[in-house]
N, C-alpha and C positions, 0 to 999 in steps of 0.2 A: 333435526338429526339424533339416530338414535347409538346409546350406548350400553354396552348389552354384558354380562357379563350369564354365564351356565341358572344364575339359579333369579334373576333380576333383569326389566327392561325398562328404563327412563325417555321420556323425550325433553328435551333440552329444545329452549323456541329461544328468535332473533336472536341468531348467535354472529357474531361480525363477520365479514365476508374477507379472505386477501388474509386467513389466519389463521396458522399449525394446532390445533388438541390432541393433548392425551390425554383418555378416558381411562381414568383413573377411580378407587375406592378408599377407604381409609376402612383398617384391621385393626383395630386394639390401639390404636393412633397414628400406626402408619401408614400413608400415602404406597398405593401400590398400582399398578398399570395392570387392566384392565384388558387392553385391546392395543395397538400399535396406535400411532400417533394419522391424525387426519387431518385433511385440507381442504379447508372451504375453499372455492377464489367460482368470481359469477351463480353462487345461492350450491354450487354445483360440488359435490361430496369427494371427495376420491382418501382412500389410506393406499397408504407412505408402507407399502410392505415389502421389505429386501426379497429378493428373486434372489440366492445364494443359486441358481442354476445358470443364470446370466448375467456374468460378470460384465466389467469397463473398466478403460483407462480412464484417467479422469488425470488433468493437469491444471493444478490454484496456484492463482498471486496473491490472495488476500485469505484470511480470517476473519474479519469484520467489512459488511457492508463501507465502502467509501460514500460520505453523503457530501450534500451537494455543499458546503460553504466552499470545500475547499478544491473545489472543481470553477469553482466561482474566482473565486480568492488566488489560483496560477490559473486561472484568467487574464485576470489585471498584468497579470509577469508580463503579455504582449509588448514588445517597444521596448524591453530591455535588453544595452548590448553592450559587448566585451568590447575592451578597447585595450589595443597595447600602445609604448608608450616607450620614450628612451631619456626621457626625463619626465621627474615625479611630478614635476605639472602640469605632468596632460596638457599641453601650451595649444598646438598638433594632432591631436588622438588619429591612431585610424584603425578602422574600425574593420574588428578577424570577424563578430556574425551579431544578429540581431534573434531578438526569443520573434517568429513570424505568428508559430501558433501557440495554443497554450499547450503550459507544460506539463508531466505528472511526474509518480514520485522523481526513477530518476529517469537520466538525457543527456543525450550524448549532444556533443555536433561539431563535424567535421570540420576539418577548414585544409585548403593548398596552399596557402599561402606561405610561397618560400623566407618572408619577412620576420626579421628576428626583431624580438625586443627585451632587455632589463624588465620592464613591466608589467603587467597587465592585469585589467581589473571587468568588476563587472559593475553596471552603471544602471537600478532601480528607473524605471519611466517617474516624471519631476514628482509625480503627483500618488506616486505608490510607496512605500513602506514595507511589502510583507517581504519579512525577510527569509535567503538563505541557511538550511542546513549543515551543507556539506559544498565545497565548490574544490576540485581541481580541475588542471595543467598539464593537459599530459605531453610526452615527444615520446615515440614509439615505445609507447605503454608503456611507459614509468610517467609514474608522475614527479615532476620537480618539482624538488625545492627550494624554498625562499623566504622570505620574514615577510608576513603580514600585514598590510598596513589598510586601513577605510578612512573614510569621510561621511560622516551624520549615524554613525556604527557602528555599537563598543561591540566587546569583548570577540575579536577577531578573530583565536587561535581558535574558536568553536570552531572557521571554516576549514580548518583542515586535524581535526581528531580522531575521526574515526568512527561518530554518531552519528547519524545521518536523520535523528530524532530531535538532537537539541540542538534551541533556535543561535543565534548572533542575539542581542541581547541591542533593545532601547533605540530602532532603527527608525530614522526620519527618511517625509516621503526623498527619492531620490539619490538614497544614502550610493554611496561608493567603498564595495570590498575589495581588494587585489592585493595581488604578491609579486617582490620586487626579489628576483632570481642570485644579481648580485652583477649576474653581465648579458646580453641581451641572445634569447636562449626561439627557437622553433616552438614555435606549439601548434598540432595537429589535431589536436582532440580536448574537445571541454564539456568534464562533468559535471553534471548538479542538482540539489536537491533542493527545491521548498521547503515550506515549515509543510510538513504533513502529519495522521494519525500515528508511526510505530505500526502499522500491523502491513503491508506486503511482507510475506514472505523475502526472507530475505539470506545472504548468503550463509555457509555456515551452522547454522542452528538449525536441532532439531526440532518437526514435525510427526506427528501425532495424528492419523486421520481415525473419525469413528463411525458408524452408524449406528441405529437404535434400530433394537426387535427385545419391546419389551423392559430394555433395559442400554446404557451405552458399551459396545464392546467394538472392541477393536482392530482398525484393519490390518495397516502395518506404520512402524514406525521409519520415519526419511531421512537423511538430513540430507539439503539443501545446497545446493552446489555451486544456486545460482538463483534469479531471482522471481520461481516455480519452481515447485515439485509436483514430482508425477507421482502418481498412483498407483499400481496392476491390478486385476483381481478382487472391486469395489462391485455389493450389488448393485444391481438396477433396482429404482423404484423408492428406492433408503431417504431415509433422515439424514442426511451426514452433520458432520462436523468437526474443525478443525482446529488440533488446538498448536500453541510452539509452546515447549516444554523447555524452554531456553529461556522467554519472559513474557511481559505481557499480558493482562489479564483480559482486553477483549471477545471477544470471538462468538459465534454466531448460528444459528441454522441451518442451511440451508437443501435446499436440493439439487444437481445435476438434469439441466434439462435442457435438449438439443445441441449441448455440447460447453455450456458455460456456466456458471452459480448460477440460481435463485435464490436468494436468501428474503428467510421471515423471520 
């Protein structure tokens, strides 16, 4: 690979593949870019030159790549059950729903049962202790209030504190977390969040998208209204970075290719 300025040329050998490089020089002890980033994939160089004459719209739901450990742990939650009862001992529980597919960050389960229950709970598979961060039981779009109760896990109040990152603590395999509504209620929607890395886009937070052109340049700042954020007039072919202005330190460069984020 050749990196050059107007006054010199230097050849670098044995460069790693599937990596983005930024050619720089040191000028009086200050590192200065002399070109835009270069990505090497399959031993082929590609210059990441932002094209401001060809603008695109993109939709983003993360600011950092999702690592495999979370997907594996989420998969372990398959077989977990949501049960209803009108007695606290759940002697004859009613199966409201079962997790049959690998859950993700935010999960909604819709039920069509007309039955009403005073007590509703989530029960982890017997050999699994992977914790939740939040659990909501809803009726006609509204979260039902009640008193949380647990078996095999502590800090039940965290299941309803609006913090989708802070986990319930000291979970043992097969733990249960539920809600006592005080009187029988009909459940039409269950919303739950497994433990996660807090790098998904969240509603109500402000996000900033930047592109690189001999330095980072801001495209726009947007307030997210949901679980993704859309940006218009993004230069095509650019190296990008999504930053949350309201918190969270993890962020990672990416390109937008074939309608999706490609992380580097």
